[in-house]
C-alpha positions as CSV (number, residue, x, y, z in Angstrom):
1,M,8.1,-17.9,-26.3
2,K,7.2,-20.6,-23.8
3,F,8.2,-20.5,-20.1
4,N,9.1,-23.1,-17.6
5,K,8.6,-22.5,-13.9
6,L,11.7,-22.7,-11.8
7,G,10.0,-22.3,-8.5
8,L,9.6,-19.9,-5.5
9,V,12.8,-17.9,-5.5
10,F,12.3,-15.7,-2.5
11,K,10.3,-17.2,0.3
12,A,9.5,-14.2,2.5
13,S,9.1,-16.1,5.7
14,D,12.7,-17.3,5.5
15,H,13.9,-13.6,5.7
16,A,11.4,-12.1,8.1
17,S,12.3,-9.0,10.1
18,S,10.4,-6.3,12.0
19,W,9.5,-4.5,8.8
20,A,9.3,-7.4,6.5
21,K,7.2,-10.2,8.0
22,H,5.7,-11.6,4.8
23,S,5.0,-10.9,1.1
24,A,7.1,-9.5,-1.8
25,L,4.6,-7.5,-3.8
26,T,5.0,-6.6,-7.5
27,P,8.5,-8.0,-7.9
28,T,10.4,-5.7,-10.4
29,P,13.7,-7.1,-11.7
30,V,16.6,-5.0,-13.0
31,L,20.1,-5.7,-14.0
32,H,22.4,-4.1,-11.4
33,P,25.5,-2.2,-12.6
34,D,27.5,-4.8,-10.6
35,G,26.1,-7.6,-12.8
36,H,23.7,-9.3,-10.5
37,I,19.9,-9.4,-10.8
38,R,18.2,-7.1,-8.3
39,V,14.4,-7.6,-7.7
40,Y,12.7,-4.7,-5.9
41,A,9.4,-5.6,-4.1
42,G,7.1,-4.5,-1.3
43,F,7.6,-6.3,2.0
44,R,4.8,-6.2,4.5
45,D,4.9,-5.9,8.3
46,D,2.5,-7.5,10.7
47,A,-0.1,-4.8,10.1
48,G,0.1,-5.3,6.3
49,V,1.9,-2.1,5.6
50,S,4.4,-2.4,2.8
51,R,7.9,-1.0,2.5
52,I,10.1,-1.4,-0.6
53,G,13.2,-3.6,-0.3
54,Y,15.2,-5.8,-2.6
55,V,16.6,-9.2,-3.3
56,D,19.8,-9.8,-5.2
57,L,20.1,-13.0,-7.3
58,N,22.8,-14.8,-9.1
59,P,22.5,-13.9,-12.8
60,D,23.7,-17.4,-13.7
61,N,21.2,-19.1,-11.4
62,P,18.3,-16.8,-10.4
63,L,17.2,-19.4,-7.8
64,E,20.2,-18.4,-5.7
65,V,19.7,-15.5,-3.4
66,L,22.8,-13.5,-2.9
67,A,21.5,-10.8,-0.5
68,V,18.4,-9.3,0.9
69,S,18.0,-5.7,2.0
70,Q,18.3,-5.3,5.8
71,Q,16.5,-2.0,5.8
72,P,13.9,-0.5,3.4
73,A,15.2,0.9,0.2
74,L,12.1,3.2,0.5
75,D,10.2,3.6,3.8
76,I,6.7,4.9,4.2
77,G,6.1,8.6,3.9
78,R,5.6,11.3,6.5
79,D,2.4,11.3,8.5
80,G,-0.4,13.0,6.5
81,C,1.3,12.5,3.1
82,F,-0.1,10.4,0.3
83,D,2.2,7.5,1.1
84,D,2.0,7.3,4.9
85,N,0.4,3.9,5.1
86,G,2.5,1.9,2.7
87,V,4.5,1.9,-0.6
88,I,4.8,-0.7,-3.3
89,L,6.9,-0.9,-6.4
90,G,5.7,0.6,-9.7
91,D,8.9,0.6,-11.8
92,V,12.6,1.3,-11.5
93,V,14.6,2.9,-14.4
94,L,18.3,3.8,-14.5
95,H,18.5,7.1,-16.3
96,K,21.5,9.5,-16.5
97,G,23.3,7.7,-13.8
98,Q,20.4,7.7,-11.3
99,W,17.8,5.1,-10.4
100,H,14.3,6.5,-10.8
101,M,11.8,4.7,-8.7
102,F,8.2,5.1,-9.5
103,Y,6.2,3.8,-6.5
104,V,2.6,3.6,-5.4
105,G,1.9,5.2,-2.0
106,F,-1.2,4.3,0.1
107,Q,-3.1,6.4,2.5
108,L,-6.1,5.6,4.7
109,V,-9.1,7.9,4.7
110,K,-12.3,7.8,6.6
111,K,-14.8,7.2,3.8
112,A,-12.9,4.9,1.4
113,K,-10.9,1.8,1.8
114,F,-7.7,3.6,0.7
115,L,-6.2,6.0,-1.8
116,A,-3.2,5.1,-4.0
117,F,-1.2,7.5,-6.1
118,T,2.3,7.6,-7.6
119,G,5.5,9.1,-6.2
120,L,9.1,9.4,-7.4
121,A,12.2,8.6,-5.5
122,L,15.9,8.7,-6.6
123,A,19.1,6.9,-5.8
124,D,22.7,6.6,-7.0
125,E,23.8,3.6,-9.1
126,R,24.0,1.4,-6.0
127,G,20.3,1.7,-5.7
128,E,20.2,0.8,-2.0
129,R,18.5,3.8,-0.4
130,F,16.1,6.1,-2.3
131,E,15.2,9.7,-1.5
132,R,11.9,11.2,-2.5
133,A,12.0,13.8,-5.2
134,S,8.9,15.3,-3.7
135,P,6.6,14.6,-0.7
136,A,3.7,15.0,-3.1
137,P,2.6,12.5,-5.7
138,I,3.7,13.0,-9.3
139,L,0.5,11.4,-10.5
140,D,-2.5,12.7,-8.5
141,R,-6.3,12.9,-8.7
142,S,-8.3,13.8,-11.7
143,A,-11.7,13.1,-13.2
144,G,-12.0,9.3,-13.4
145,Q,-9.0,9.0,-11.2
146,T,-10.2,10.0,-7.8
147,T,-8.9,7.1,-5.8
148,I,-6.1,5.4,-7.8
149,G,-3.4,6.7,-10.1
150,A,-0.6,4.0,-10.0
151,V,2.3,4.0,-12.5
152,H,3.7,0.6,-13.2
153,T,5.8,1.2,-16.4
154,A,8.0,4.1,-17.1
155,L,10.0,4.2,-20.4
156,F,12.3,7.1,-21.4
157,D,11.9,7.0,-25.1
158,E,12.2,9.5,-27.9
159,G,13.3,12.2,-25.4
160,R,10.3,11.9,-23.1
161,W,8.9,9.7,-20.4
162,K,6.1,7.4,-21.4
163,L,4.0,6.2,-18.5
164,W,1.4,3.4,-18.3
165,F,-0.7,3.3,-15.1
166,A,-3.8,2.0,-13.4
167,R,-6.5,4.6,-12.7
168,G,-9.8,4.3,-10.8
169,D,-12.5,6.0,-8.8
170,D,-15.0,3.5,-7.7
171,W,-15.4,0.2,-5.8
172,E,-16.8,-3.2,-6.5
173,I,-18.8,-4.4,-3.4
174,M,-18.6,-8.2,-3.0
175,N,-20.0,-9.9,0.1
176,G,-20.1,-6.5,1.8
177,T,-16.4,-5.7,1.1
178,P,-15.2,-3.0,-1.2
179,Y,-12.6,-3.9,-3.9
180,P,-11.0,-1.2,-6.1
181,Q,-12.2,-0.8,-9.7
182,Y,-9.5,0.3,-12.2
183,E,-8.4,0.4,-15.8
184,I,-5.1,1.1,-17.7
185,A,-4.2,4.5,-19.1
186,Y,-1.2,6.2,-20.7
187,C,0.4,9.7,-20.6
188,E,3.7,11.4,-21.4
189,A,5.9,13.9,-19.7
190,T,9.2,15.7,-20.2
191,N,9.4,16.7,-16.5
192,L,8.5,14.0,-13.9
193,L,7.4,16.7,-11.4
194,E,4.8,17.9,-14.0
195,V,3.1,14.7,-15.1
196,P,-0.3,15.3,-16.7
197,R,-3.2,14.1,-14.6
198,N,-5.3,13.1,-17.5
199,G,-4.3,10.0,-19.5
200,Q,-5.5,8.2,-22.6
201,L,-7.5,5.0,-22.0
202,C,-5.6,1.9,-23.1
203,I,-7.5,-1.1,-21.7
204,A,-10.7,-1.3,-19.7
205,P,-12.1,-4.3,-17.8
206,R,-14.8,-6.3,-19.5
207,R,-17.3,-8.2,-17.3
208,P,-16.9,-10.3,-15.2
209,E,-13.7,-8.3,-14.8
210,Y,-13.9,-5.3,-12.5
211,R,-10.2,-4.3,-12.4
212,I,-7.3,-4.6,-14.8
213,G,-3.9,-3.1,-13.8
214,R,-0.2,-3.4,-13.0
215,P,0.7,-2.8,-16.7
216,R,4.2,-3.9,-17.6
217,V,5.1,-2.6,-21.1
218,Y,8.0,-3.6,-23.3
219,K,9.2,-2.4,-26.7
220,T,9.3,-4.9,-29.5
221,P,10.4,-4.7,-33.1
222,T,6.8,-4.1,-34.1
223,G,5.7,-1.8,-31.3
224,F,4.9,-2.7,-27.7
225,E,3.6,-5.6,-25.7
226,M,1.9,-5.3,-22.3
227,Y,1.3,-7.7,-19.5
228,Y,-1.3,-6.9,-16.8
229,T,-3.3,-8.6,-14.1
230,K,-7.1,-8.8,-14.1
231,G,-9.5,-9.5,-11.3
232,T,-13.0,-10.9,-11.7
233,T,-16.2,-11.0,-9.6
234,T,-15.8,-14.8,-9.6
235,G,-12.5,-14.5,-7.7
236,D,-10.0,-15.1,-10.5
237,Y,-6.8,-13.1,-10.4
238,F,-4.6,-13.9,-13.4
239,P,-2.5,-12.1,-16.0
240,G,-3.3,-11.2,-19.6
241,K,-1.4,-9.9,-22.5
242,A,-1.9,-7.2,-25.2
243,V,0.0,-5.8,-28.2
244,S,0.1,-2.3,-29.7
245,A,1.8,-0.5,-32.6
246,D,1.8,2.9,-30.8
247,G,1.5,2.1,-27.1
248,V,-1.9,3.7,-26.8
249,N,-4.2,1.5,-28.9
250,W,-4.1,-2.1,-27.7
251,Q,-5.4,-5.5,-28.8
252,R,-5.9,-8.0,-26.1
253,H,-4.6,-11.6,-26.5
254,D,-5.0,-13.0,-23.1
255,E,-4.8,-16.5,-24.5
256,R,-1.1,-15.9,-25.3
257,F,0.0,-15.5,-21.7
258,E,2.7,-18.1,-21.2
259,L,2.0,-19.6,-17.7
260,A,-0.8,-21.5,-16.0
261,L,-1.7,-22.1,-12.4
262,S,0.1,-24.9,-10.7
263,P,-1.9,-27.9,-9.5
264,S,-0.9,-27.2,-5.9
265,G,1.3,-24.9,-3.8
266,W,2.1,-21.2,-3.6
267,D,0.8,-20.3,-7.1
268,S,-2.1,-22.7,-7.5
269,Q,-4.9,-20.2,-6.7
270,H,-3.6,-16.9,-8.2
271,L,-0.8,-15.9,-10.5
272,C,-0.2,-12.2,-10.9
273,Y,2.1,-9.2,-11.6
274,P,4.5,-10.7,-14.2
275,A,7.7,-8.7,-15.0
276,F,10.5,-9.7,-17.3
277,L,14.3,-9.4,-17.6
278,N,16.7,-10.5,-20.2
279,V,20.0,-11.7,-18.8
280,K,22.9,-13.5,-20.5
281,G,20.8,-14.6,-23.4
282,K,17.9,-15.8,-21.3
283,R,14.5,-14.3,-20.6
284,Y,13.1,-14.5,-17.1
285,M,9.6,-13.9,-15.8
286,F,9.3,-12.9,-12.1
287,Y,5.8,-13.1,-10.6
288,N,3.6,-13.4,-7.5
289,G,1.3,-16.2,-6.6
290,N,-1.5,-16.7,-4.2
291,N,-3.0,-13.8,-2.3
292,M,-0.9,-11.2,-4.1
293,G,2.5,-12.6,-3.2
294,V,2.0,-13.4,0.5
295,D,4.6,-16.2,0.2
296,G,7.1,-14.2,-1.9
297,F,7.9,-14.3,-5.6
298,G,8.9,-16.9,-8.2
299,V,10.6,-17.1,-11.5
300,A,10.1,-18.8,-14.9
301,V,12.6,-19.0,-17.8
302,G,11.9,-18.8,-21.5
303,V,12.6,-21.9,-23.6
């Protein structure tokens, strides 16, 4: 399927507040029980700390903003916890009448740029305010996963949770600045408070890539397809695509990704974090642009 860009849907600067000055990181669309499109995303304050809010869109015209959350749907965690310096969206799943939010919590430490691990928060069907299921991460450190364990897709399938996540434990130093290295892995769980720490490798970076993450996985008639974002030492930050029969063993087909950079504007330098939603017979792709979504998020429609 080809996609046509519709434009910048949510311009963050038009809705600035004390906790949401700019950005709408990792936009994650869901169909709300009331019928509208809700896009959860991470809004950053002046210090760059992200809190999760949402934007409601008209399902007949996703360029029309109906409402924007006036307070965080999920705020930062308690001092000293794994998520005390920011939270961004991993995935949101409506399961047994509750929204399950898988989020990535950030913590600053003395000898690394940051740590990033996965938490779980729950809400009723309105999905306006989420409460943590635990103050501890559900996906924590393990060998090869000492700095990052970030779930970005959760599917409840065949009686268990299937989780795809980015994991990492080293840094790429470029011009004296450390950037996180990570790869994509998979694990399963029946209890979300007892998620295995060790996952199976799905996709690793290949040079000049040093990171590949934000896996968004979708079931297809023949198995699964995955969209991800990859960063290179030459400064590229752009999505790719892979297919799998079993969700574990993947074949990359980056050339099949359906969008390109624009010649100018908010998505002319970077394009990242694509996520999809089917509404009223149409398929929409929500995504971030330059500098990891500093301007907000846009949408494209399948044709």
